[in-house]
C-alpha positions in Angstrom: -6.4 25.8 19.8 -5.1 26.9 16.4 -2.8 23.9 16.2 -5.6 21.5 17.1 -7.6 22.7 14.1 -4.6 22.4 11.8 -4.0 18.8 13.0 -7.7 17.9 12.6 -7.7 19.3 9.1 -4.5 17.4 8.2 -5.9 14.1 9.5 -9.2 14.7 7.6 -7.3 15.3 4.3 -5.1 12.3 4.9 -8.2 10.1 5.5 -10.1 11.5 2.5 -7.3 11.1 0.0 -7.8 7.4 -0.7 -11.5 7.9 -1.4 -10.7 10.7 -3.9 -8.2 8.5 -5.6 -10.8 5.7 -6.0 -13.6 8.1 -6.9 -14.6 6.1 -10.0 -16.2 3.3 -8.0 -14.6 2.7 -4.7 -16.5 -0.5 -4.0 -15.6 -2.2 -7.2 -12.0 -1.1 -7.0 -11.8 -2.2 -3.4 -13.3 -5.6 -4.2 -10.8 -6.0 -7.1 -7.9 -5.2 -4.7 -9.1 -7.7 -2.1 -9.5 -10.3 -4.8 -5.9 -9.7 -6.0 -4.5 -9.9 -2.5 -6.5 -13.1 -1.8 -5.3 -14.6 -5.0 -1.7 -13.9 -4.2 -2.1 -15.3 -0.7 -3.7 -18.5 -2.1 -7.1 -17.9 -0.5 -9.0 -16.5 -3.4 -12.8 -16.7 -3.5 -14.8 -19.1 -5.5 -14.5 -22.0 -3.0 -17.6 -23.4 -1.5 -18.5 -24.1 2.0 -16.3 -27.2 2.1 -13.2 -25.1 1.2 -14.1 -22.5 3.9 -14.5 -25.2 6.6 -11.3 -26.9 5.5 -9.4 -23.6 5.8 -10.9 -23.0 9.2 -9.8 -26.4 10.3 -6.3 -25.8 9.0 -6.1 -22.5 10.9 -7.4 -24.1 14.1 -4.8 -26.9 13.8 -2.1 -24.4 13.1 -3.1 -22.6 16.3 -3.0 -25.8 18.3 0.5 -26.5 16.9 1.5 -23.0 18.1 0.1 -23.8 21.6 2.0 -27.1 21.6 5.2 -25.2 20.7 4.7 -22.6 23.5 4.0 -25.4 26.0 7.2 -27.2 25.0 9.3 -24.0 25.2 7.8 -23.2 28.6 8.4 -26.7 30.0 11.9 -26.8 28.6 12.7 -23.4 30.1 11.3 -24.6 33.5 13.4 -27.7 33.3 16.6 -25.9 32.3 16.2 -23.3 35.1 15.2 -25.8 37.7 18.7 -25.8 39.2 18.5 -29.4 40.4 15.1 -28.9 42.2 13.3 -32.2 41.6 9.9 -30.6 42.1 10.4 -28.2 39.2 11.8 -30.9 37.0 8.9 -33.2 37.7 6.4 -30.4 36.9 8.2 -29.6 33.6 8.2 -33.3 32.7 4.4 -33.4 33.4 3.8 -30.4 31.2 5.8 -32.0 28.4 4.0 -35.3 28.8 0.6 -33.5 28.8 1.5 -31.4 25.7 2.6 -34.5 23.8 -0.6 -36.4 24.7 -2.7 -33.4 23.7 -0.9 -33.3 20.3 -1.5 -37.0 19.8 -5.2 -36.6 20.6 -5.5 -33.6 18.2 -3.7 -35.4 15.3 -5.7 -38.6 15.9 -9.0 -36.7 15.9 -8.0 -34.9 12.7 -7.0 -38.3 11.0 -10.2 -39.9 12.1 -12.5 -37.1 11.0 -10.6 -36.7 7.7 -11.0 -40.5 7.0 -14.7 -40.5 8.0 -15.6 -37.3 6.0 -13.6 -38.5 3.0 -15.4 -41.8 3.1 -18.8 -40.1 3.3 -17.8 -37.8 0.5 -16.7 -40.6 -1.7 -19.9 -42.6 -0.9 -22.1 -39.8 -2.0 -20.4 -39.1 -5.2 
């Protein structure tokens, strides 16, 4: 039981140390630190709703690109390990075909929406 109290006290001190260091105004200092990190990452505040939506769309498209990559790796692995089994090769080809069709649909949807939204934006300016 004695060791448990010592460990709890050590964890408490370790968790409280950052707050003591930022005792002047932890919220202002924390906000400044977040702003600095965001600026270095290229996602600093100051953007409007359109910037936020654009960033979300880019993140979503990046995620879809990752899904495409995983599907291609999976299908390629299935094809390479098929060992001459035509059924497995056919299934791998179908996955590759479906992944490419999905990628084309996503890129086309992005291009169409980018064109339409850009035209609307230019028409209202």
